[in-house]
N, C-alpha and C positions, 0 to 999 in steps of 0.2 A: 789888654792886648786882642787889636785885630784879628779874627780868622782869617787863615790865608786863604782860604773856599767858603764856601757854603753845598757844601754838597751832602746827598742823604745817604750815602755811603764815606765813609770817612776812613782817608787815609792812612797808610801804615806808613812809619820809621823806623830804622834800624839803627842804633847808637851803639857805636863800637869804639868804647874805649878802657883802656887800662884803670886810669884814674877815675875812681869811686865819685869825686865831686865833681869834677868834670861831665861824667854821665849823668849827672841827676842833675843837673844847672841846664844842659841843654836838654835833654827829655822834659825837664818843666816847663820849657821855653816852647817844644812843640808840641805838647799838650794844650797848653794856651792860643797853640795855632790853630788848634784841631784836628791835632793828629792824634792817630792811634800810636805807641812808643813801645817796643822792642827795645832789648838793652843785651849787650855781649861786650863781657870784660877781656876777651884774648881773638885771636883771628878765629883758629878753631871753631869756636862757641859761636864766631859771628857766621860761618858759613852753615853750622846749621839751623841758626836762626836766621837765616837768610831761605833756607829749603822750609823752612814751619811757615813760616809768618807772609813770604812773596809781598816785602815792602815794597812803598811806590818811593821811596828816597833814602840814600845811607849814609851818614855821617860817622866818620870811619877815620880814626886815628893812624899815624903813621908808627910811629914807635912802639909795639909792643912786645911780648914775651912771644916766643916760640916761632908766631908765625907775623909778618910783620904786615903794615897795613899796603905795599905794592902789593905785594901775594895776595892777598886778600882780596885787591881792586879786580887782579888780573884772571884770578878765579872767578869771581863772580859775573865779569864779561864774559866769560867762556863755558860757563854753567849754564846757560837757557838763552832764548830769544826774546825773554823779560829782562834777564840782564847785561844785556847787552845795550840796552836802551833807559835805564833808570836813571836818576843822576845821581853819582855819587861825590860829595864832599868830604874831602880830604883832610882832617886837621891835622898840621904838624909844627911842630917847636923849631925845625931845619928850613931857614931861609934862604939857602945856597942854592943858585940858579940848577944844578945838578940833581935836588931834590928834587923841585919843581920839574924839571924835564921828566924825571921820571914818574912824577906821580902823574903828567898826562899820559907820559909812554905807556902807563898799566891802565891807562885807561878812564883816569879822573874826569869828573866833568869840569869842578873848578875844585880850588883849596885855601884854607885860611890858612894863619900861623898862629900858634900861640904865643903869649898870652889871647887870650880871645877877647875882643869886647863886645860881649853879649849884647851891646843895644845895637851894633852895625851886624853883628851877626843874623838879629829878626829880619833886617831889612835885605840884609846878602841870601839868606833863605828866601824871602818872598821871589827874589829875584829869579833865582835858581827852579823855584816851583814851577813860577809864570812860564819861565823859558821851557822847560821839561813839558808840561799842559803843551804850548805851542808845537813843538817840536812830534807831540804825541801825533798829536789831530793832522800834522803834515803829513806824519809814515802812515797812518793809519788812512789820511785819503790818497795818499800813492799806492798804496797797497791797493785799495778798493780799484782805483782807475787800473793798476796794471791786470788785477785781477779779473775786472771787465775788459779790458784790452786783450787780455790770453783767451778769454772765454768766447769772445768773438771768430769765426770762420774765417776771417779777411787777412789779404798781404797787404801791408802797409810798405806805401815807398813817398820820399821824400826825392822832390823831382825838382831840378832847375829849370831856368826858362828858357833851356840850349836843350832840354831834353836826358839830363844827366843824374841818373840815380844817386843817391848819397845814403841814405838808409832804406833798410829793410827788414820789416817783421814777418815772417814765414811760420803760418802754421802748418799740422799735419794735411796732407793729402791733396799739394800745389807738387803740378806737375813741375819735374825739373826744368821748364823753361821758364819758369819763375823762382827759378833753386838761388839762392846768394852766389853759387858761381856764374851763373848764366846771367844776373841782371844788374848786380851792386856794383858801380863804378862805370858803369857803361852807359851809352847811349840810347833813345828807346828804339831808333831806327838800325843799331848793330845787333839789336838783341831781336827784331819784329822784323815781317814784310811791311812792303810797303803798304798794303792795304789795311795791316793795322796798325802801322806806327802813326798813319798819317791822323785819323780820326782821335788818336791818343796826343797827337800833339796840338790838335785843332783846338780840341776842348782844351789843354793844358793852357794855351795860350788865351782861350773865352775866358778864363778860370780867374787868372793873372789882368787880364783886361779890363773886365765887366763887373766879377766877385761871381759870388754865388756860387754854389755847387753845380758842377756838369755834370750828367748823365752819358754813359750811352753804353753799348755792347757789342761782343765780335767773338766770330768763334775761331777757335785754331784747330789744327789736323794732328790731332798725337797719337803716335801709333795705328795708323789708320782708323783713328774715332775722331768725329768731332766732340769738342769740348766747348761750351759758352760761359763767357765771364763779363762779368757785370762791372763797366770803373766807376768810380764817384772821384769826380778833382774837386778841391777847394783850394783857392791860394792862402798858403801858410807865413807872404813874407812879399817884400818886392820884387823878389825874383827865385822866389821859392813856391813851391805848393804839395799839398798832400794828396796819394793819390791813395786810393783805399778796394780791391781789387775782390771779387768775390767769385769764388765758382758758381755758377747756376745752372752749371749741366742739368742735374736731376731735376730740377724747376719746369727749363725748357723740354726736358723729353717728356714730364706729367702733365704738361701742357700742349704738348702734339699728342700727346695721347687723348687727352679731354678734346682736342679740337678733333682729332677723326673719329671721336664717338660722334661730336656734333652732328657731322656731315655724312659719315659714312656708318654702312652697317656691319656691325662687327664680326657676326659670323661670317658674311661672304665676301667683304671688302666695297662691296656695292655702293652707291651714296643711298640717302635713305629718303624719306618723303620730303623731308622740310628743302634740302639741297636739289633733289629731282625738280620739285616745283617749282625750285629758283632758275634751274634752268630751263626748264619747259617756258617760264614766264621770259627769259632772255632772247627764245628761241622765237617765240611769239613777236616779240617789238621786231626782231630782224627781222622776219616772213613779212611783217605787215609795211617796214619800209621797202622792200623789195617788191613788195605783191606776190610773195610763194607763198606754199602751201608746207605745212607741218604734221607730221602726223604722231599720233601717242596709240600704242602699243600696250594692253592689260593682260600680261600673262597670269592666270590661276591654276595650279597643277588641278589633276583629277583626282582625283579621291585620298587627298593627300594622309588624312585623317588616318586611314587603314596603314599605312606605312607607320605608323609611329605606334599607333595600339600592335601595330603587329610583332615588328623588329626593335621598338623601342628611339626616346628622343635620339639619342646619339649618332643612331643609322639615318634617321630623318634629318640629321643636322647634317650628316655628309650628304645626303643626296639634294640638297637645298645649296648646300658647295657646288657639290659637280653640276649640277642644274644652272649654276648662275655662269659659270665656265662657258658651260655650251651655250649660253646665251651671249656671252661677251664674243665670242666663239664664231658663231651665226651672223652679231653685227659686225666683223672685222671684215667677213667677205660678203660686206655690202660694196656698190660701188664706189665710198666714200668713208672708210673703216675709219681715218685719222679723228673725222667729226662725229662719230656717232659711239665712240668706244666706251666714253665716261661721261654717258646718258643713259647708263642702266642700271635699273635704282631695284632694290628690295623694301617694298613697302613695308613688310612686316607679314610674319606666318609664311606662308607659302605663295604671295601676291607678288610679282614683279615688273615692272613697266619700263618700257623703250622707246627712246624719244629720238625720233626720226625727222630731224631737221630741215629744211631746204630742200623737201624732193620734188621732184620735177613733175612726175606724175605719179596720181594716186594708188595708181593699181603695185607703183614701188613697192610702197607699204606690206602689197600681200605678197611679194616675193620672200620677205623679208621674213614675214611672219612663217610661211610655210617654211624656212628653212630651218629656224627657229624650232619650231615643231616638231618636224622630220629628227633633229639634233636630239632633242631632248626626249624622245621616244625611244631611241635606243637605248640596248642593255644596260645597265650598271652591273657594275662587280663591286659592292660594299661590303667591307666586315664578312666577306665570306658569302654572302649570299648574291646571287643572281635578282636585278629587281627589275620591273620596269615598271615605269611611269608617263602618264600625258600630261596632256596641258592643253588649257583653251584660250583660245584670246581673240580680246576686243577690239576693234580700231578705229579711232577717229582722229578726223582728218581738221586741221583748221585751212578756214573761217567757217566750214558747212556748219560742222557738229558743233563748235562754240567758239566763244573769242577769251576765254581766260582758262587758266590752268584747272580749276578745280570741276569748270565745265566740263572737259574736257576728259578730264579721270575720269567723272562720274556717270560721261556718257560712253565713256571704254569700257569701263566697271559695265554697265547695261548690257554693252553690245556681248562683254565677256560671258555672261551668265545666259544670253541667245546661245552663243556658241555651246555652251554646257547641253541647252536645252536641245539643241542639234545633237546632242548622241556626244559630244565630248572630241577631244584631239581631232580640234578643225578651229579656224579664226572666221568672226565676222564684224563685219563693217555696220556703225551705228549706222541706226535708221528710226527714225519716230515712229515708226510701227512696232518696236522693239518694246511693248507695254505691259506682258507679263511679268516682269520682274518689277515693273514701276506699278503695276496695280498692287503687287505685295505690297510693295512700300508703302504704296498711298494708304492699304486697307491697315497697315500697323500703326503711317501717323493718327489716321484719323485713331484707332483703339487706343493711342497714348493720350489722344485730346481728351478721351470719357475717362482715363483711367484713374484719375485722382477724386473724380467727382463718384465714381463707382469704387471708392475706397478700394484700387488692388493694389494698390504698392503697400510692401513692407518694408520693413529694415532689420538686416543680419547684421549681427557686432564678432568683429574678429579681435582677441584681445593683442595687446603689444606687450611684450616681456621682456624684462630686462635679464643681460647675458648672462648678467654674473651674481644675481640674488634671486633668481626663478619670480622675482614680483612681478607681479601685472602693473605695468605703470600706466596702461591705457586702452583704448579700444579703438576701432576703426568703424566707421557707423557706414555699409554696402548696402544699396538700393539691391530689391528684388523686385520681381512683377510677374505675378500671378493673373495671367488672363482669364476670364472668365469663360470666355470661348475656347481656347486651346493648352489652359493649364500655363506653366512655370513658361516665360520669356527668357533664354537667354540674354546676360545684359548685353554683350556685346552685338547682338541682334536689335536693343532697342535703342542703348545707349548715345550712338552714333544719330540715328535719324533722330532723338532726339536734342542731340544737339545741332542739325543742320536743321528744323524748325523752329530749333529756339525755345520748344515747351521744357526745355532743361533748366530756365528760368525756375516757373513757377515749382517744377520739379524740386529742384533743389530746393530753394526756400522751404518745401514741405519737409525734404530730407532733414536741412537743417533747424526746424522747429521741432521735429518728431525727435532729433538726436537729445536736443537739450532736455528737453522735460524727460525720457527716459534717465538722464544720465541724473537728472536732482533727483526722480525717484529711487535710483541706486541708494543717494548717500540719506533720504529719507529713510531709508530701509533700515539704515546704520551701517551701510558698507563703505569703508576709505574712498574718499575723494577721488577720483580718475581721471584722465584728463579724455576728451570723446576728440577721433579725429572726425571733420566730413570734407569732403572734396567739393570744393569749389570748381564748375564748370567758368572758362574764360568767359563769356555772355557773361555770367553774377560778375564776374569780377570787373566792375565798373562803379566811377566815383556817385557818393552818395547812395545809391542801391544797395547795396553789398552792405556799406555800415547801417543803412538803415535797415536792411534784414537781418542785421545778427543783433542787431540793439534789439530788436522789435523780439528775436527768437529769445532772449537773456532774460529779456521783462515778464516775459509772458512764463520764461519758466521758474524763472529765479535765481537760475542757475551765476554764480559767480565766473565772470570771463577767465578766469584764468582754467578753469576746467576744461576750456573750447579751444579746439586747435584746427586752424581751417590748412586745408591744402591743397594747392595748386600746383599746378606742370607749369617746368619751365617755358615752355609757347605764350600760356595766358599772360607771364609778366614778360616777357621779351617784345611783344605786342607794340608796348607805349611804354619804355622806359622810364619815364618821369612821370607820366601817371602810375604806374605801378608801384614807383618807390611812395609816391604820396598817400596813396591810399596802403601801404603797408604801414606806415610809420604811423598811419591814422587809429589801424586795426591795432599796433603795440601799442599804444598810448593808452587804448580801451584793456588791456590786459591778455588780449588775446595773444597764442604762438602760434609763426607758420612756418609751414612746412612744406617744402620744393616733392612734390608726388614724382614718381617714377625714372629720379634723377638717371642719367645716362642717356637718355634714351631723345633730348632735345638739345638744347644748343651747349650746355655744363662748360660753359664757360667760366673760370676761376675771376676772369676781370669784370665780369659780368654780375656774378653773384656777391662779391663785394659791397656793391650799389647797394644791396636792401637787406632790411630789417630784418635776419632769417632767423631760426633759432635749428630745427633739423633739414637734412638729407635724406631722404628713403631711397635706398638704392632697388634699385627697376628687379622683380623678379626672372628674368631673362638672363643677368647677370649673375644669379644666385646658383637656378638650376644645375648647371655641371660642375660646382667647385665642389670639393676641391679634383682636380685632375685636367679642368679647361685651363690651359695658360695662358690664354687671351683674358675668358674670362676673372681669373685668378688677378691678370692684372691690375685689368679695368676695376675689380672691388675693393683692391688696394690701393690704387691711387685716387678713388671715390673717399673712402677712408679718412687717408691723407690729407686729401684737400678739406675736408671736413675739419679735422682738426686744426689744420693753419686757419681756420677761420673760426675755430674756437664753435663750432655748428656739432650739434648731437647727429647722431646716423641711427636710422630704423631702417633693418634688409626685411624684404620680403621674399614672401616663398621660399624661406625656411623647410626643410621635409627630412630633415635627415640632421643626425648626430655629429658627423665628419663635417655639412656646413655649419653647423654652429662652431663645431671647434676651431674651425679655419676662422671663421667671425671674429671668434672672440680672441684669440691671437693677434689679430690685426688693430682691436681696439675699438670695434663696432660694440656701440652702444645697448643697443635692443633690437630684437626680433619679432615679428610677425608670419605666419606660418602654419602648415598641417601637421607639423612636427608636435606643436601645441594643441591646435583645435582649429577646425573651419569655422570660417562667419556661421553665427548660430544664432539663430528667434530671441527675442527679447527675454522670454521665461528661464530658456534654456541657457542664457549668458549669466544669467542671475544666480542661477546653480551651480556654473563654472564657476564664477568670480568667490564661491564660497570654501572652494576647495585650493585656495591658493595656499596653505600651509604645506598639501602635498606637493605642489609646486616648488616651493622655494625647497625643500628637503630633496627635494629630485635635484636640484639645480646645485644643490651644497656639493654633491657626488663628484660633479662635472668643476668646480667652481674653482677660476685660477688667479691669484695676484694680477691685477688688471691695473697698472696705474695709467695707461694711456687712454680706459675707456672710461666714459665719465656718461651720464642721464640725470638729471634733475626730476 
């Protein structure tokens, strides 16, 4: 006799009959069919055997001493989830309709009358078993589908073509506007305003007419708060559609925060460098069409570093915020305030720029500059301290001093340095005669051109540490310049010049080669392989050249590509997104890892980042410095970490200096950190010694480690 099934795990059958002969025959047939058989001679023994063996099918006699089969069947059905669904075949000598009805009422799957035709019994059993398998598969599929649906944070509506809702599945957290009492059996225009109901109905009719899924979003005012919802509508019949509604309020708020981060300075709320240049370019285009002047004011606070050194960074930030408001106020008092208020920016540090579009007379810009300087120089009370600060302003005027944003800003910067040389707390118009700072800059440029040949550059390395284990998972290569005539030159002084002159390309290739050779040397010493992160300038980020430079560096050093990581700024990849995406995909195919450096200071667009094959986001140190405590920076850091997790990216926080910062980042799922808390950038030999101390770092980190399911670092 063929087996009923062919499975690795044999199924269990329970045979219950007080007739020993009938039990033996049924058991023999079941064993020949592939079952493991358990037997019971009465109802009480049957229930005990059922609990013990967890059978997959039950053959149950009706007439038995002490407890009949009807009662046993009912007990099986009531005892467990499995008992409610396994097939129960009742064997009975009773063939009256009342007994048959009682069997089905008790929960029997089927019944067979005695005396049993054992040849037919085999086929009956096969049919019942196959039906049971199909039923179990359907039930499991339904349970899986229901679990998936229940796990979705979406509200589900079945809507007729005239806009009436027929069904509602509402997860927790939806506002009362969407509750069953508020929506079910009502028409859409009875629940929502015209502004909301119109697009719902338009997309409903589009889904029913043209097919496909229709997407749209809208917002509602709920308890004086704007909430956002995304609708997806798909036709499910001739006159019905299924609407899937998701609350996307938190996503929208995150996008708004990131958008503000992309175009505004977080500390002051002013425009940032990129958005100011966009405003300036638009103003220049307008002025060119109408033949008007545009003035650009470049303000730098005098001896601001002294404030930070004396009172600390928090007071320094309060000062910057107060100065920003005073600049706004000075611009508001100009002749056309509505045109100027949104054209003030903080470029970074203590540098501010002011755009004055469509000025009639050049001297109008001088009047505003004077008013701003007077306002800035008024004493300030900050954190219990009376503080005096002044500023120096450089002024350029289109078209005399430049015809593009970069030139106007550069010349305004030069004029500002001239104002400082004139004693500070004054303004100066740009003129070509202002060559003192220009000469100094030219001298720096000339020295940069010789620095590679003179071997004046060196690299320091800063470790990157896993936030939970304390293991050193990589290091960043940081360029340093030891100028023969003057000694150490700060990176902030020479890297911008290298960028502007294009010298950053050969310098960057030297850094790439040197860092790869150093990393390979560490591995040859027997140290565990670790990633080496190298910053790539936007000028290096060109097709063919970058790939060729990296290929050459890897070949010359013998370093495996997986131990090299390139760091790019957002602005570098945003200049030409299609080209950037192609370059990044080629690098990823080589095995490299790609990080976005200083994240939060550029575009910070979730929609844009999804287009690129990235691995890591690095949170800029400016957002780490004042956490915990600074609510804005806390929110930004948290949003960036959440964004990275949603894109399955790793996160490295830069500039970590305190245990409080480390704890904050760990609790929010940040994967790794670098900063002075662990080590400053170190010369190569010192870095070798530091790497040997990793066990001490791991032991130290174990004291602070917390279980973090969200943190992920490969």
